[in-house]
C-alpha atoms as a printed R data frame, in Angstrom:
   type eleno elety resid chain resno       x       y       z
1  ATOM     1    CA   MET     A     1 105.502  86.656  96.797
2  ATOM     2    CA   LYS     A     2 107.488  88.341  94.070
3  ATOM     3    CA   ILE     A     3 107.952  92.100  93.415
4  ATOM     4    CA   VAL     A     4 106.738  93.096  90.091
5  ATOM     5    CA   THR     A     5 106.548  96.285  88.829
6  ATOM     6    CA   VAL     A     6 104.449  97.444  86.176
7  ATOM     7    CA   ASN     A     7 103.974 100.877  84.404
8  ATOM     8    CA   VAL     A     8 100.030 101.997  84.028
9  ATOM     9    CA   PRO     A     9  98.565 104.860  82.502
10 ATOM    10    CA   GLU     A    10  97.329 107.830  85.187
11 ATOM    11    CA   SER     A    11  93.775 107.114  84.528
12 ATOM    12    CA   TYR     A    12  93.917 103.449  85.590
13 ATOM    13    CA   LEU     A    13  95.249 104.834  88.935
14 ATOM    14    CA   ASP     A    14  92.544 107.273  89.292
15 ATOM    15    CA   SER     A    15  90.381 104.452  88.870
16 ATOM    16    CA   ILE     A    16  92.340 102.497  91.308
17 ATOM    17    CA   LYS     A    17  92.195 105.080  94.053
18 ATOM    18    CA   ARG     A    18  88.798 105.117  94.115
19 ATOM    19    CA   LEU     A    19  88.518 101.212  94.681
20 ATOM    20    CA   VAL     A    20  91.268 100.907  97.730
21 ATOM    21    CA   GLY     A    21  91.188 102.570 101.129
22 ATOM    22    CA   GLU     A    22  88.886 103.448 103.403
23 ATOM    23    CA   GLY     A    23  85.439 102.528 102.312
24 ATOM    24    CA   GLY     A    24  86.906 100.958  99.241
25 ATOM    25    CA   LEU     A    25  86.577  97.360  98.009
26 ATOM    26    CA   TYR     A    26  90.298  96.476  98.046
27 ATOM    27    CA   PRO     A    27  92.297  97.235 101.479
28 ATOM    28    CA   SER     A    28  95.520  97.969  99.048
29 ATOM    29    CA   ARG     A    29  96.571  98.657  95.626
30 ATOM    30    CA   SER     A    30  98.497  95.556  95.832
31 ATOM    31    CA   GLU     A    31  95.507  93.527  96.793
32 ATOM    32    CA   LEU     A    32  93.382  94.932  93.950
33 ATOM    33    CA   ILE     A    33  96.016  94.180  91.290
34 ATOM    34    CA   ARG     A    34  96.466  90.477  92.693
35 ATOM    35    CA   CYS     A    35  92.817  89.835  92.323
36 ATOM    36    CA   ALA     A    36  92.587  91.445  88.789
37 ATOM    37    CA   VAL     A    37  95.321  89.327  87.580
38 ATOM    38    CA   ARG     A    38  94.213  86.114  89.322
39 ATOM    39    CA   GLU     A    39  90.832  86.926  87.695
40 ATOM    40    CA   PHE     A    40  92.275  87.608  84.572
41 ATOM    41    CA   LEU     A    41  94.390  84.622  84.563
42 ATOM    42    CA   ILE     A    42  91.564  82.134  85.542
43 ATOM    43    CA   LYS     A    43  89.526  83.760  82.186
44 ATOM    44    CA   GLU     A    44  92.097  83.090  79.923
45 ATOM    45    CA   LEU     A    45  93.246  79.755  81.224
46 ATOM    46    CA   LYS     A    46  89.704  78.577  80.918
47 ATOM    47    CA   MET     A    47  89.526  79.616  77.424
48 ATOM    48    CA   VAL     A    48  92.679  77.965  76.700
49 ATOM    49    CA   ASN     A    49  91.319  74.394  78.212
50 ATOM    50    CA   GLU     A    50  88.012  74.891  76.312
51 ATOM    51    CA   MET     A    51  90.284  75.462  72.770
52 ATOM    52    CA   ILE     A    52  92.547  72.147  74.217
53 ATOM    53    CA   LYS     A    53  89.182  70.115  74.280
54 ATOM    54    CA   PHE     A    54  88.331  70.510  70.759
55 ATOM    55    CA   LYS     A    55  91.941  70.391  69.397
56 ATOM    56    CA   ASP     A    56  91.974  66.859  70.946
57 ATOM    57    CA   VAL     A    57  95.335  67.886  72.314
58 ATOM    58    CA   LYS     A    58  97.088  65.350  75.310
59 ATOM    59    CA   VAL     A    59  97.927  66.919  78.434
60 ATOM    60    CA   GLU     A    60 101.016  65.478  79.498
61 ATOM    61    CA   GLU     A    61 102.228  65.600  83.225
62 ATOM    62    CA   PHE     A    62 102.513  68.877  85.066
63 ATOM    63    CA   ASP     A    63 105.798  70.966  84.088
64 ATOM    64    CA   ASP     A    64 106.446  74.312  85.184
65 ATOM    65    CA   LYS     A    65 107.666  75.326  81.791
66 ATOM    66    CA   THR     A    66 104.133  74.004  80.116
67 ATOM    67    CA   HIS     A    67 101.733  74.229  83.272
68 ATOM    68    CA   VAL     A    68 100.794  77.100  85.331
69 ATOM    69    CA   ARG     A    69  98.917  76.867  88.961
70 ATOM    70    CA   VAL     A    70  96.495  79.457  89.879
71 ATOM    71    CA   PRO     A    71  95.163  79.699  93.121
72 ATOM    72    CA   ILE     A    72  91.439  79.996  93.675
73 ATOM    73    CA   THR     A    73  89.698  80.786  97.031
74 ATOM    74    CA   LYS     A    74  86.269  78.592  97.392
75 ATOM    75    CA   MET     A    75  84.324  78.400 100.383
76 ATOM    76    CA   ASP     A    76  83.743  74.845 102.334
77 ATOM    77    CA   GLU     A    77  80.930  73.289 104.056
78 ATOM    78    CA   ASN     A    78  81.518  75.661 106.936
79 ATOM    79    CA   ASN     A    79  81.335  78.609 105.048
80 ATOM    80    CA   GLU     A    80  84.713  79.315 105.442
81 ATOM    81    CA   PRO     A    81  87.539  80.150 102.533
82 ATOM    82    CA   VAL     A    82  89.862  77.567 101.613
83 ATOM    83    CA   ARG     A    83  92.766  78.158  99.337
84 ATOM    84    CA   GLU     A    84  92.935  75.373  96.118
85 ATOM    85    CA   PHE     A    85  94.960  75.550  92.745
86 ATOM    86    CA   LYS     A    86  93.783  74.725  89.610
87 ATOM    87    CA   THR     A    87  96.397  73.684  86.917
88 ATOM    88    CA   TYR     A    88  96.156  75.013  83.438
89 ATOM    89    CA   LYS     A    89  98.314  73.710  80.325
90 ATOM    90    CA   ILE     A    90 100.005  76.838  78.638
91 ATOM    91    CA   VAL     A    91  98.965  76.048  74.923
92 ATOM    92    CA   LYS     A    92 100.992  79.229  73.118
93 ATOM    93    CA   ARG     A    93 103.191  81.888  74.854
94 ATOM    94    CA   LEU     A    94 102.403  85.532  73.659
95 ATOM    95    CA   GLU     A    95 105.166  87.704  72.368
96 ATOM    96    CA   TYR     A    96 105.354  91.089  72.349
């Protein structure tokens, strides 16, 4: 994993503190943020895939510059978590 530094408003940190640790939903801030980013990527990339269907865009072979792989955890037949990856094409990069 890579380390990423992110500046967030103090109000976000207060909310994160409530969700982390003893009695919280997440064991650490890092895990909460990883989950949030993963869910965001899944949601956004599903939307992009739907846009591609309507624009009749052809998907080329996988390329690191034009595609992204998002980890997904599913349950197998024994109700055990299994990590898979979904691949999505990047249609447009956002400019800030």
